[in-house]
N, CA, C and O of each residue as an XYZ file, in Angstrom:
392
protein
N     160.594     44.296    182.800
C     159.472     45.202    182.431
C     158.721     44.493    181.288
O     159.346     43.898    180.410
N     157.427     44.558    181.303
C     156.580     43.880    180.267
C     156.678     44.659    178.931
O     156.934     45.859    178.825
N     156.441     43.811    177.961
C     156.394     44.451    176.646
C     155.214     45.390    176.478
O     154.107     45.105    176.933
N     155.474     46.562    175.789
C     154.410     47.490    175.396
C     153.755     47.059    174.056
O     154.436     46.841    173.054
N     152.524     46.957    174.080
C     151.737     46.532    172.866
C     151.249     47.744    172.264
O     151.011     48.728    172.965
N     151.060     47.748    170.852
C     150.626     48.839    170.151
C     149.216     48.414    169.484
O     149.111     47.401    168.792
N     148.190     49.253    169.749
C     146.834     48.887    169.273
C     146.335     49.960    168.345
O     146.544     51.140    168.624
N     145.725     49.634    167.323
C     144.880     50.529    166.540
C     143.397     50.336    166.954
O     142.900     49.217    167.074
N     142.760     51.424    167.154
C     141.367     51.420    167.440
C     140.573     52.008    166.354
O     140.683     53.198    166.058
N     139.757     51.183    165.741
C     139.145     51.605    164.386
C     137.680     51.049    164.335
O     137.224     50.171    165.069
N     137.010     51.736    163.311
C     135.735     51.160    162.882
C     135.757     51.392    161.351
O     136.784     51.792    160.801
N     134.678     51.151    160.704
C     134.672     51.361    159.179
C     135.098     52.793    158.788
O     135.971     52.980    157.942
N     134.475     53.777    159.410
C     134.628     55.164    158.924
C     135.673     55.960    159.774
O     136.250     56.944    159.310
N     135.879     55.514    160.970
C     136.951     56.225    161.856
C     136.342     57.535    162.426
O     137.065     58.492    162.706
N     135.070     57.553    162.582
C     134.420     58.800    163.130
C     133.983     58.652    164.583
O     134.839     58.400    165.430
N     132.692     58.793    164.925
C     132.378     58.922    166.266
C     132.447     57.656    167.165
O     132.881     57.720    168.315
N     132.015     56.532    166.612
C     132.034     55.386    167.549
C     133.435     54.918    167.927
O     133.675     54.619    169.097
N     134.354     54.846    166.993
C     135.703     54.482    167.348
C     136.406     55.509    168.092
O     137.285     55.127    168.864
N     136.156     56.798    167.985
C     136.796     57.806    168.780
C     136.290     57.671    170.202
O     137.054     57.843    171.151
N     134.974     57.356    170.367
C     134.464     57.136    171.772
C     135.114     55.859    172.290
O     135.543     55.859    173.444
N     135.218     54.794    171.546
C     135.800     53.532    171.944
C     137.355     53.860    172.329
O     137.862     53.286    173.293
N     138.019     54.699    171.632
C     139.398     55.030    171.961
C     139.422     55.711    173.334
O     140.167     55.298    174.224
N     138.601     56.761    173.501
C     138.548     57.427    174.834
C     138.376     56.517    175.942
O     139.124     56.551    176.919
N     137.396     55.685    175.822
C     137.102     54.669    176.935
C     138.215     53.659    177.180
O     138.570     53.374    178.323
N     138.802     53.079    176.010
C     139.875     52.200    176.079
C     141.052     52.855    176.745
O     141.647     52.213    177.610
N     141.428     54.008    176.448
C     142.553     54.742    177.057
C     142.268     54.880    178.490
O     143.223     54.762    179.258
N     141.105     55.113    178.965
C     140.746     55.239    180.385
C     140.976     53.915    181.031
O     141.596     53.879    182.094
N     140.520     52.806    180.469
C     140.673     51.576    180.971
C     142.140     51.151    181.121
O     142.561     50.661    182.169
N     142.929     51.363    180.001
C     144.322     50.990    179.947
C     145.104     51.739    181.033
O     145.944     51.161    181.724
N     144.785     53.151    181.180
C     145.452     53.836    182.295
C     145.055     53.475    183.717
O     145.902     53.391    184.606
N     143.718     53.257    183.933
C     143.277     52.859    185.259
C     143.685     51.444    185.680
O     143.624     51.133    186.870
N     144.093     50.587    184.764
C     144.530     49.231    185.087
C     145.926     48.955    184.701
O     146.297     47.783    184.637
N     146.815     50.019    184.413
C     148.093     49.873    184.053
C     148.452     48.894    182.984
O     149.488     48.234    183.063
N     147.579     48.779    181.938
C     147.864     47.840    180.903
C     148.820     48.268    179.979
O     148.768     49.425    179.560
N     149.816     47.375    179.549
C     150.851     47.653    178.604
C     150.454     47.933    177.110
O     151.014     47.302    176.213
N     149.519     48.849    176.841
C     148.919     49.100    175.643
C     149.032     50.561    175.289
O     148.600     51.396    176.084
N     149.610     50.943    174.100
C     149.479     52.252    173.687
C     148.553     52.199    172.407
O     148.579     51.222    171.659
N     147.740     53.281    172.186
C     146.746     53.269    171.163
C     146.886     54.304    170.220
O     147.472     55.341    170.531
N     146.354     54.111    168.970
C     146.134     55.139    167.983
C     144.734     54.923    167.384
O     144.158     53.843    167.515
N     144.209     55.933    166.744
C     142.911     55.920    166.174
C     142.949     55.955    164.719
O     143.845     56.561    164.131
N     141.971     55.304    164.080
C     141.893     55.335    162.688
C     140.663     54.653    162.195
O     139.748     54.341    162.956
N     140.651     54.407    160.805
C     139.617     53.640    160.255
C     140.142     52.298    159.510
O     141.306     51.941    159.688
N     139.379     51.655    158.781
C     139.951     50.431    158.189
C     141.076     50.614    157.195
O     141.919     49.745    156.969
N     141.035     51.800    156.616
C     142.221     52.105    155.743
C     143.509     52.251    156.508
O     144.577     52.162    155.903
N     143.469     52.471    157.816
C     144.655     52.601    158.652
C     145.350     51.263    158.806
O     146.455     51.162    159.340
N     144.674     50.259    158.329
C     145.415     48.850    158.421
C     146.514     48.790    157.432
O     147.409     47.950    157.533
N     146.466     49.673    156.466
C     147.548     49.594    155.405
C     148.781     50.118    156.006
O     148.824     51.295    156.365
N     149.774     49.343    156.140
C     150.980     49.748    156.874
C     151.029     49.638    158.404
O     152.002     50.011    159.059
N     149.898     49.092    158.943
C     149.852     48.952    160.357
C     150.867     47.851    160.793
O     150.868     46.740    160.263
N     151.695     48.197    161.742
C     152.693     47.208    162.237
C     152.474     46.834    163.736
O     153.353     46.303    164.415
N     151.279     47.141    164.180
C     151.130     46.906    165.659
C     150.751     45.521    166.024
O     150.913     44.601    165.223
N     150.234     45.332    167.250
C     149.953     44.062    167.793
C     148.468     43.743    167.854
O     148.097     42.575    167.967
N     147.676     44.674    167.787
C     146.257     44.465    168.092
C     145.364     45.461    167.474
O     145.720     46.638    167.425
N     144.273     45.092    167.018
C     143.177     46.032    166.573
C     142.051     45.887    167.538
O     141.646     44.767    167.850
N     141.537     46.971    168.019
C     140.355     46.982    168.863
C     139.261     47.659    168.094
O     139.488     48.742    167.555
N     138.099     47.090    168.013
C     137.028     47.483    167.232
C     135.695     47.148    167.857
O     135.611     46.632    168.971
N     134.652     47.458    167.102
C     133.368     46.950    167.547
C     133.223     45.453    167.197
O     133.908     44.918    166.326
N     132.318     44.830    167.907
C     132.294     43.296    167.891
C     131.689     42.835    166.503
O     131.809     41.681    166.092
N     131.063     43.784    165.856
C     130.472     43.392    164.439
C     131.603     43.241    163.357
O     131.394     42.662    162.292
N     132.792     43.788    163.687
C     133.802     43.755    162.747
C     134.943     42.792    163.183
O     135.960     42.710    162.493
N     134.795     42.096    164.268
C     135.910     41.241    164.796
C     136.180     40.109    163.828
O     137.325     39.903    163.427
N     135.118     39.346    163.432
C     135.415     38.189    162.647
C     135.991     38.650    161.334
O     136.976     38.017    160.953
N     135.604     39.538    160.646
C     136.145     40.124    159.482
C     137.555     40.528    159.547
O     138.325     40.324    158.609
N     137.927     41.138    160.718
C     139.290     41.556    160.861
C     140.174     40.457    161.202
O     141.325     40.455    160.767
N     139.689     39.410    162.029
C     140.600     38.234    162.342
C     140.877     37.496    161.040
O     141.871     36.774    160.953
N     140.060     37.646    160.062
C     140.387     36.932    158.799
C     141.288     37.638    157.853
O     141.743     37.082    156.854
N     141.556     38.942    158.197
C     142.364     39.875    157.392
C     143.865     39.580    157.667
O     144.259     39.643    158.831
N     144.677     39.279    156.723
C     146.097     38.911    156.960
C     146.924     40.122    157.519
O     148.014     39.952    158.065
N     146.378     41.284    157.361
C     147.050     42.482    157.859
C     146.941     42.712    159.320
O     147.644     43.541    159.898
N     145.970     41.902    159.972
C     145.550     42.155    161.392
C     146.154     41.032    162.219
O     145.759     39.883    162.023
N     147.043     41.277    163.087
C     147.700     40.295    163.883
C     146.615     39.625    164.866
O     146.578     38.414    165.083
N     145.781     40.521    165.405
C     144.768     40.060    166.371
C     143.788     41.167    166.539
O     144.122     42.350    166.487
N     142.602     40.767    166.738
C     141.442     41.703    166.864
C     140.635     41.378    168.068
O     140.328     40.221    168.356
N     140.275     42.484    168.810
C     139.377     42.338    170.033
C     138.112     43.177    169.735
O     138.201     44.370    169.443
N     137.022     42.574    169.810
C     135.737     43.190    169.512
C     135.030     43.687    170.851
O     134.961     42.933    171.822
N     134.551     44.869    170.872
C     133.865     45.442    171.971
C     132.428     45.561    171.623
O     132.096     46.164    170.602
N     131.517     44.994    172.453
C     130.072     45.044    172.114
C     129.507     46.417    172.598
O     128.755     47.023    171.834
N     129.813     46.937    173.792
C     129.238     48.069    174.321
C     130.449     49.151    174.485
O     131.320     48.985    175.339
N     130.439     50.257    173.617
C     131.546     51.070    173.610
C     131.567     51.950    174.856
O     132.498     52.747    174.967
N     130.624     51.884    175.812
C     130.842     52.717    177.086
C     130.927     51.716    178.172
O     130.785     52.152    179.315
N     131.140     50.407    178.007
C     131.207     49.431    179.047
C     132.700     49.145    179.385
O     133.387     48.304    178.805
N     133.113     49.957    180.402
C     134.528     49.732    180.782
C     134.872     48.513    181.433
O     136.045     48.141    181.466
N     133.819     47.768    182.027
C     134.081     46.456    182.507
C     134.368     45.502    181.400
O     135.300     44.709    181.534
N     133.655     45.513    180.333
C     133.854     44.604    179.177
C     135.236     44.916    178.593
O     136.008     44.001    178.304
N     135.532     46.137    178.428
C     136.904     46.496    177.829
C     138.087     45.896    178.813
O     139.067     45.276    178.399
N     137.837     46.168    180.052
C     138.868     45.676    181.083
C     139.072     44.173    180.882
O     140.187     43.694    180.676
N     137.956     43.453    180.949
C     137.915     42.011    180.866
C     138.692     41.415    179.591
O     139.563     40.546    179.632
N     138.218     42.033    178.509
C     138.781     41.632    177.231
C     140.255     42.049    177.050
O     141.056     41.250    176.565
N     140.605     43.215    177.408
C     142.009     43.669    177.164
C     142.956     42.937    178.119
O     144.066     42.568    177.735
N     142.491     42.719    179.427
C     143.407     42.016    180.318
C     143.640     40.567    179.841
O     144.758     40.056    179.919
N     142.511     39.877    179.319
C     142.628     38.549    178.747
C     143.601     38.485    177.560
O     144.323     37.510    177.353
N     143.571     39.665    176.741
C     144.308     39.601    175.561
C     145.776     39.789    175.965
O     146.620     39.066    175.435
N     146.143     40.722    176.879
C     147.360     40.967    177.342
C     147.967     39.727    177.946
O     149.118     39.420    177.636
N     147.246     38.970    178.816
C     147.660     37.703    179.439
C     147.970     36.735    178.453
O     148.986     36.060    178.617
N     147.185     36.541    177.351
C     147.445     35.619    176.309
C     148.752     35.898    175.462
O     149.370     34.971    174.938
N     149.139     37.210    175.354
C     150.130     37.594    174.477
C     151.384     38.028    175.212
O     152.318     38.498    174.561
N     151.460     37.903    176.507
C     152.631     38.255    177.305
C     153.456     36.968    177.523
O     152.963     35.842    177.461
N     154.642     37.206    177.760
C     155.582     36.069    178.024
C     155.198     35.149    179.036
O     155.921     34.191    179.306
């Protein structure tokens, strides 16, 4: 059985855009049987975050990848583009699986 990864889906405020991103990511994860479980939050949620991945909007990716609290960050450009999410999440899982 493959490892189950834990992801935080967040944006700066943790309001509408990241909640929409979480809904769409959860759909992509379920439809493609990706080994990722998600939680929703804002940047303050990084305090104490012990997961594997942060999924966010692409404008925050560089900042989050430079943050020592973030093990890995994936940025999504279009929060309703399930094709983009599928491509990026599948690539991330392939890179981080055994």
